[in-house]
Each structure stands twice: as C-alpha cells, then as structure tokens.
C-alpha positions, 0 to 999 in steps of 0.5 A: 178035631174043634169046629172051626167058624169060617172067617176072612181075615179082617181086611181081606176078601173071597172074590165070586166068578162074577169079579174075576170077569170083572177083574180079568177085564180091566186087567186085560185093558190095562195090559193091553196098554201098557204093551203098546207101550213095549213095557215088558211084563216083570214079576216079584217074590210076594216076600221081600226082605225086610229091610229091603222094604223098611225106609222108603215109605216115611214113618208112617208106609214103615208102620204098614208093612207087614212082617214074617216072623223068623221060622222056628222057634224064632224067641230063642234068638234074642239074648232074654234081657233084650226081650223083654226091656226091648221097645218093640221096632227093634224087637220085629227087627231082631225075630221078623228078616221078611216082610210081605211087600208093600208097593211093586216099586221099591222091589221093582228098583232091588231087581234093577239094583241086581240086574242092572249088567243085564238089562239095557237102559232104559227099562220099561216094565209092567208088574200086575201083582197083589199088594200088601198092608197092615191098614185099616180096613174101610170102604176101597180099602183092603189090606191085599188088594192089585196095583198094576204098574208101569214103570221106566228106568234108566232116563231123565227124560220128561217125555217119560212122564208125558207117555205115562199121563198118555196111559193113564188117560187110555187106560180110562177112556177105554173103561169109559171110566171118566177120571181126572189125572191130578199132576204136581212135581216135589221139585215144586213142594219143596219151593212153596215148603221153603215160601212158608217157612218149612224148609228145613220140616219137609217130610213134615209138610207134607204129610200134612198136605198129603191128608188134604182130601181127608181132613179139610183146607182148614185143619190142615193149616191148623197140622203146620201151625201145630207142627212149630211152621211160620204162622206168618209163611203159612198164612200166605201160602193159603191163601192162595195154593186151595184155590181151585183155580189156581193155575201156572201162572198164579205158582209163577208169580208167589214162587216166581218164574225161574224153578224148575219144578214148576218148568217141569210140569208146564212141558208135562202139560203143554206136552200131554194136552199137544198129544192129547187134547181131551187128555183130562190132565190137570196141575194141583199145586197140592198134590202130595203124595207121601212117599219119600222116594218121589223127588219130581212130577207126580201123580194122582188119579181121582175117578168123577161121581164116586167117593173111592179115593185115588185109583191110581198114581205115581212119580219120578223117583230119581234117587231109589236104586242108590239105597241099594247101593247102585248109584246114577239110574233114574226111574218113574211110574204110576200104578193103578189101584185095580181094586179101587178101579173096580168099585168106581165101574161098578159105583157108576154101572159101568160093568157091563163088558164082563162077561158072565157066562162060565160057557157057551154053552151046555151039552146034557145027556138025558139018560145014563146012556146019552152022556157018551154022545153027549162028552162026544159034542161036548170035545167036537165043540171044545175042538171048534175052540166053544166054551162049552161044559158038558153037564155031568149027571144024567137028569131030566131036561127040567133040571139041568135048564134050570142049572143053564139058567141060573149060572147064565149059559145061552145054548142047552146041547139036548141029546136024548136016546134019538139024538144019539141013534142019529149022532145028532143034537138039538140046539136049545138057545136060552135067551130067544127060545129056538131051537134046531138039530144038528148033525155032529158032522155038519160043523159050519151049521151049528158053529153058524147057530153059534156066532148068530145067537 
C-alpha cells in the first residue's frame, strides 16, 4: 500500500482539545440563552435533496452548494449524447440528487412543511450543527463551519424580531464581546430600489449592495451603473444612503412617512431599546443580506475592533415554506457564526473563560504493585464527581509530574508503597507546590482540598 501524505481538505480544519473547550463554552452560552427564550432543540440530516436546496440562496449561493454524486455507476444513467453536450449545471442535476446542507434555515423550513400537523404554532426551535459551502477559503471563512440558529414560524408579530434582537444582545454581553447589531428591512430596501429606478432588477440591486463591505461605496455605485440602473436615481440615492449618520428621519425624508419597512424597523428599534437600553442595535439602510428568501426585517452582527466579517445574521422569510407547497406559515430567525465568534474572541484576548485542563486531578502509581490501589483512588474521585485521569503506566514521579504540567492538570494524587499500605495518597497542588496526605476514606478532607485549590 502506497503511503499518503497527511493533509486536510482545503477550507477545513482539525479542532484541538483547547479549541473544543472554547467552542463548548460558547455553545453553552448560546444554548442557555436560546432555552431561556423557550426555543426547543432540533437537528436535521447533513444531507438534503438537491432540489430542496437549489433556488433558495440566489445564483451565487447555488454555486456554493456541495453536491454529492449518486451512488454506483452514475454515468450509466446519463445518455451518451447528453453526457457529451450538456452544460455543467444540467449534468450536475442528472448525476447528483443529494447535497450537503448550505444553511440550517431551508432544512428547517422543509421540516416544518413535512411536520406542520404535528407541531403547535408558533413553533420555536434552535439548531446547532455544521453547514458546508464551496466558498473560497480565507480568514474567518471556511468550507465547513457551525451555525447556531434560532427560528420562529407561525407568527407575523414583530415581537419575534424584538426577542431575537434581545437574544443577540444577551449572548454577546455574556461573552463580553463588543458588537454592533445592524438592522434593516427588505421592504425598505425595495422602496429604495424603486426610488433609484432599479425596482425591476431588485435582486441585482441587492446583490451589488451586499458587496459594500468588500468593495467600497464607489465600486458599488459603479456596478449599479454598469448594471444599467438610472444614473440620476443612483446619484440621488448615493448622496445619502452611505452616510454613516443616516437615521430613520433622513430615510423618511427621502422615501416618505408612509413606508411599511420603515415602520417595522422603527418598531423593533424602539421596543428593543425600551427593554434593554444598552442593546447595541442600530439602523443601517445599506444592510442587504444577499439571500433571496428574506422578506422583512434583516439583522447582521459585526464584532467591534476585529476584521472577521459578520458573526451573525438573519431575518424574516415569510414565504419560505411556500416553496414546499405549504402556504401561510411565516417565519423569522437569526444565526450565530460560531467559528467567527471564536476568532473574534481570540483576537480580542477574551478566551480566558475556557477550561484548558483535561482533568482536575491525575492519579499516579510509582510501581506496578501500586497501580490497583491507584485505580481505586481514581474511581473514588470520579464517584465524587471529580474529573480524574489515571496515569496508566507505573513510572518515576518526575515523568508523571511533567505530563500533568504539560496537560495543565492542577492536582496529582501520588501512590507509593507507603500510601498503598496505609490506603492513603499524597495530594500535590501543582500551582502552589503544597502537598498533603489523606486517607481514601477521608472524603470531606480531600474534597475540601480540591475546592480550595
């Protein structure tokens, strides 16, 4: 058998124990807040039917879907002339019936459509699972990454948007990560596009605007003009929409007071601020969110002081279940980008929360004769709900202490001939260097020593 050089698939990564501790903590914070707001857990398969996913994310999103080849001789199912002449997209549809999920929202909509008679509306679910996108890997952008979603279906009430904004604010407050929660409305953007003479090409207008953070204001304007939008309308729009100090009053001046999108944004802003005055929620008329399924308020979260891109986003998608033949079930949801959140926390030096030790205590025997009693001590610690590692080889104390220090284990219980004969152990605190002897039966004594340490 030929040897293979170990390597990762581009855009993926291994997660060390240190990183897993950090991820687990962030997930626990997000999950705690989700459940505080009465969201229920849900999981869906990693694979979905290809036709479930395509057509939901726009042309650019569809190109990023990871397709899965049909099992067996997939080529045999395609006529030879079609195989030779078909375009790549057509051919892919013939040989790929499944795909890895692109996000968690469309699979959730599919779940709701399939189980609409078994769930009570409004239905609130949270989902924490990986997704896959055939994107170009770069800092903060992976081909496999986790999303942490919370969605509500079955209600058009804007109070759902208010609560989702409050969830964002609470999670990042708990993580001590300064953020800006940007808020806009697709309805408002539609009015903006109409005002600029781009109403019939709303999708193109939004796609270009969504590039603002990447290409800058002038390039957005240039692309709008290149797309054939009215120069006068674009000129008038660009004179105010990119203003960092633009507020609802200025938008009202340009679009008029009777604007549904404007009123929805105002409602969410006012109610969130009345409940949590410190919530970092702000109106941003340039926020676009390129996904085709959004229909109302949209959110995006950006970490302050770090360049990792958005770390959260979402919005209302009232028509999403309709594509599965189930009309009249509105929805709204948000997503946390776990990997980018961790990157932002690390860049700001905010990962001191993570437990990096493998265990609270390591038990080591100095000889083979000591190992049975060492195992008994380790079992007693675990019965007392203390995370314990048994060093599996009888060895000199220096070697086992080196291992404990390297793996950041704070205590070592040492078993030698004297300890074994007395059914006791010597407990060494590696942080302070102090050590004490305890009988195995002295539960209160050694448990107090762990708590003090």
